[in-house]
C-alpha positions in Angstrom: 28.1 -2.8 -10.2 24.9 -1.1 -11.2 26.7 1.8 -13.1 28.3 -0.7 -15.5 24.9 -2.0 -16.4 23.3 1.4 -16.9 21.5 1.6 -20.3 23.2 -1.7 -21.3 21.4 -4.4 -19.5 18.1 -5.1 -17.8 17.6 -5.5 -14.0 14.5 -6.8 -12.4 13.7 -5.9 -8.8 10.7 -7.3 -6.9 9.5 -6.0 -3.6 6.3 -6.0 -1.5 7.1 -2.5 -0.2 5.8 0.7 -2.0 8.4 3.1 -3.4 7.2 5.7 -0.8 8.6 3.4 2.0 12.1 3.1 0.7 13.5 6.1 2.6 12.3 4.7 5.9 13.5 1.2 5.0 17.0 2.4 4.0 17.2 4.8 6.9 18.1 7.8 4.7 15.4 9.5 2.7 17.9 11.6 0.7 20.0 8.6 -0.3 16.8 6.6 -1.1 15.6 9.4 -3.3 18.9 9.6 -5.2 18.9 5.8 -5.7 15.3 5.8 -6.9 15.9 8.7 -9.4 18.7 6.7 -11.0 17.0 3.4 -10.7 13.6 4.5 -12.1 15.0 6.6 -14.9 14.1 4.1 -17.6 12.1 1.8 -15.5 8.7 0.2 -16.1 6.9 -0.2 -12.8 4.3 -2.9 -12.6 2.1 -2.9 -9.6 0.3 -6.1 -8.8 -2.6 -5.9 -6.5 -5.0 -8.5 -5.1 -5.1 -11.1 -2.4 -2.0 -13.1 -1.5 -1.6 -16.3 -3.5 0.1 -18.0 -0.5 -2.9 -17.1 1.8 -5.3 -18.4 -0.8 -3.4 -21.8 -0.9 -3.3 -22.0 2.9 -7.1 -21.4 3.2 -7.7 -24.0 0.4 -5.7 -26.7 2.1 -7.3 -26.1 5.5 -5.7 -26.3 9.0 -2.5 -28.2 9.5 -2.7 -31.5 11.4 0.1 -31.8 14.0 
């Protein structure tokens, strides 16, 4: 459980959704807020922006041949 790891171990979470959307995603803004407060307490948030690498590769390879 998360509480056993608190301040003892690292956790990495990746998502393509901004933090602002978590309330809507989880269906409960209050619960999402409580979760995020605890989760982000000692967090380092790294935002990566730019074009999608997958789309870049798709364009580079060209159209698929059936």
